[in-house]
C-alpha angles and dihedrals in degrees: 000000000000120000116228113244133209106278091221106046103005095237124137109283124246111237093229092052100032127190086027128067096215144007088255092061091046089052092048089053092048091050090052091052093047093045093052095250091137097045117136111235114239126201117210117236106228100183097057110106120230115264116259109243090236090058094054120104115252118272107236095173094091 
């Protein structure tokens, strides 16, 4: 059975900070999330026509 490793530095994780080995690695991961480092790239679809206003679902937020 393989032991999970810290996703930042690959050391053995600390139970209190799992999956991280240290507060530093947890902070590095948080900074990557907040900075957009883990963003999923999206490609725009250019050939999709705009939706006709009559086809849109009703806006119940008002």
